[in-house]
N, C-alpha and C positions, 0 to 999 in steps of 0.2 A: 730635585724631587718634583714630580708632576703633581699639581693640585687638580684632581679630577672633580668636575662638576657632578651634582647629583644625577642629572639626566645621563651623563656619560657613564657613571657607575652602573646605572640601571641597564644600559646597553651592554656593558662589559660583563655584568653578572649573567645576563641572558646568553651571551656568546659562550661563556665558560660552562654554564649549566647544560646547554644543549650540544656541546662539543661531543662528537661521537654518536649522538642520537639523530641529529639532523645534518644533512650533507652540505648544505650551502647557507650563507648568511641570509638569503631570502627566506629560506624555510625556518631559520631561527627566528626571524622577525615575525613570521606568520604564527609559529607555534607559541611564541611568547606574547603575541598580540600587542607588541609595543606600538606599532603604527595604528592598528585597528582601534585600540582604546583611545587614541588621540584623534580619531576621525581622519586619518591620513592613509593614502595608498599611492603606489607607484606602478605605472605600466610602461614598459619599454617597447615601443613599436614604431616601425618605419623610420628608424633613425632619430626618433624623438623620445624624450623622457617626460611622460605625462604625469604630473602631480595632481592628485585628487584631494579635495578638502570637503568634508561633510558640511552641508548647508546649515544644519542645526547646531553645529559647534563653532563655525566661523562665519563672520560677516566681512564685508569689504574692508573696513578699517583694521580688522583683526587677522587678515590673511597672512600677514608677515610672520605671525607667531608660528603658524604651521610650516611655512616655507623655511623659517629659521631652524626648526627642528630637523628638517630634511638636510639642510646645509650642515648642521652640527653632526648629524649621523655620517654624512660623507666625510667631513673633516676628521672625525674620530676614527673612522675606518682607515683612512689614509695614514693617520698617525700610528695606529696599531700595526699596519703593514710595514711602514718605514722603520719602526723600532723592532720589527721582527717578533712582536708579541703575538701576532697571528701570521700564519704562512699560507698564501693562496696556492692552489693547485690548478693552474690554468688549463691543463689538458683534461681535466675532469670537471665537466660542467653539467648544469641542469637548466631547466627552463620554467621558472615559476611565472605564470602570466601576470598575476596581480600580487604585488608585494604589499600586504596589508589586508588580505582577505583570506579566510580559512579555506575556501574551495573556489577554484576558477578553472574553466576549460573553454575551448572554442565551441561556440554554438553554431556559428556560420562564419563565412569569410568576413573578417573585420567586426564580428560581434562576439563578445565574451560573456559567458554565463557566470554569474557570481553567486555563490551560496545557493545555487539552484533556482532562485526566484528573482534575482536582479540581473540587469544587463548593462554591459559597457559597449558603446559604439566607438570605434577608433578610426572611423573614416575621417580623413582630413577635412577640416572646417565643419565637421558635424560630430565632434567628440562629445560624448555625453554618458552619464551614469544614471540610470533610472531604477526606481524601486519596483516592487511587484505590482503597484497600481499605475505605473507609467509616469510617475512624477520624478523630476530631477532630484537626485539625492546628494550628489556631489558637484561642486564647481571644479574647474580644472585650470591648470597652466601647462601648456605644451612647450617644453624647452628643448632646444637642440643640444647635441652632445658638446658643442662649444660653450653653450651657456651653462650647462650642468653636466660636467664630464663624469658620468657614472660608469661608462664602459660596461663590462660584463661581470664586474667584481662581485655583485651580490648573488650571481648565479654560478660562481666558481666554488668548488670544494675548498675547504680550509682545515687547518689544524691549529690548535691553541698551544702556545708555548708553556713550559713549566713555570716560567717567570710570571705569566699572566694568571695562571691558576693560583700561585702563591700570593700574588697581589690581592686577589679576591678573598683568599683564605685569611689574610691579615687585615681584611676590611679596609683595604687601600692605604694602609699605613706602611711606612718604610721599615726596613729591618732594624735600623738604628732607633726609630721611634718605638717600635715594639720592644726592643731590648731595654730602652730607657724606662718605659712604663713598667716593664716587668721588674727591673731593678728598684724602681720607685716603690712599687707595691711591696716588694720584699723588705725594703727599708722601713716602711710604715708598719709592716707586720712585726719586724724586729723591735721597733720602738714600742709598739703596743704590748708585746710579750714582756719586754724589760720593765715597762711601767706596771704591768699586772703583777709581776714578781715582786717589784718594790712595794706596791700597796699591800700585797699578801704578806710580805715580811713584816711590814709595819703593823698590820692587824694582829699577827702572831705575837709580836713584841708587846703590844698593848694588852692582849689577853694574858700574857705571861706576867705582867706587872700586877694585874688585879687578882691573880690567883693566891 
């Protein structure tokens, strides 16, 4: 039985929740705001995977926390695919420019508009994410596909297995554990009912004596 971490459960719940509503994992991440709420974003461009971390949420000693979440997301996705808990549809793809932002589109060559007021420059050696006032909002790490093998998995269509839906429905407990807890609950109910009947019988007997 797999012991899922809380952060993994959160991601899985989002995947199941938006299955059929959102076409790709990138859109699931954007709709659920799992990355955005953590001050993280991913842009795939020019053969690189650019990881952005918000300046007001991370500083130099703490960068590893944000990068670790991205690594965990990648590892979990790989596990779900290998165990066939989600099935990717490689011939049906989308192109979400920024994974971790509600709205993004090309403003000019190598310039992405984010949420209509911010801008990302993806020019090599000049990568930057600035806010509406022209100040840097995110620091970044540009990693090659060899360093962070993301491929196109987040922009592929996907389908969720019945097993994964059932796992979420059971709150990540195994069928045996659910069965055991149900049996345990019934046992305690039976003990409670038996005790109540015994006490009730004793009360009736005492009342009968004093009549």
